[in-house]
C-alpha positions, 0 to 999 in steps of 0.5 A: 644755587641752581634755582637762583640761576634758573630764576635769573634766566627767566627774569633776564633771558639775554646773555651778557654778551648780547646785552653788551652788544645791544647797549653798544648799538644804542650808544652808536645810535646816540652818537649818530643821532643827528646824522640819521635824522638828516638822512631821513629828512633827505629821504623825505625831501626826495619823496616830496620832490618827486611828488611835487608837480613841476613849476609852471610859468603863470603865462603858461596857464590856459586861463590867462591866454585869451580865447581865439577861434580854432582857425586862428590858432592852428594852421591848415595842415593841423586842422585837416588831420584828425586830433591825436590824444595827448599823452598825460604823464600824470598817472605814470608819474604817480605810479613811479612816486608810489612805487618809490615811496613804498620801496623807501618806506617799507624798507626794513632799514628805514623802518628800523632807523625810524623806530630807533630815532623815535625811541631816543626822541621819547627819552629826550622829550621825557627828560626835557619835560621832567621837573626833576633836577636830576633829569635835567642833569641827565639830559645834559649828560646825554647831550655832552656825551653823545651829541657834542662828543668833545669831552671825556667822561671825567670832564663831563662828570666834573662839569655836572658836579657829579661823581664818575660812578654817578655818571656811569650809573646815569649813562647806563640807566639812560641806555636801559631806558632807551632799550626799554623804549625799543621793547628790549628786555635787558 
């Protein structure tokens, strides 16, 4: 008996409570998948908006203005003073953008969210590309259970023409597959 318990600890080092908590976290990620994707897209849009140059009117283009002599353009009081260099906001703006991007992209929460979404995406893509009919049903199960969230487990099983036990086995199998994509040994 003692040898059996030690072998189990070697093959599965996680305590049962920790495994359940991690699977519950994966279920939460699946339920909030679309909201997390939207949040990441908004963060990326903020970065892109910050990095985009301000829109300029075409009439403000220096090449569209006809050339004039300096004495026609500048009044006397400006011509007599030495020219001051104009400040260029581009380097300052670029530095702010790079700092903001580094702060966002290096944030642990952001990286973990991206990692979790990528793991879910890999499983979804595998199910979509699979030729097995069971995998198509598993994809429908995943979408109905976690993305639509408007039916009970029994109703989903009835709609997919599977037993409730098969429903639970497939659901747990999908959660374990996502956990493996995340690098967890469960």
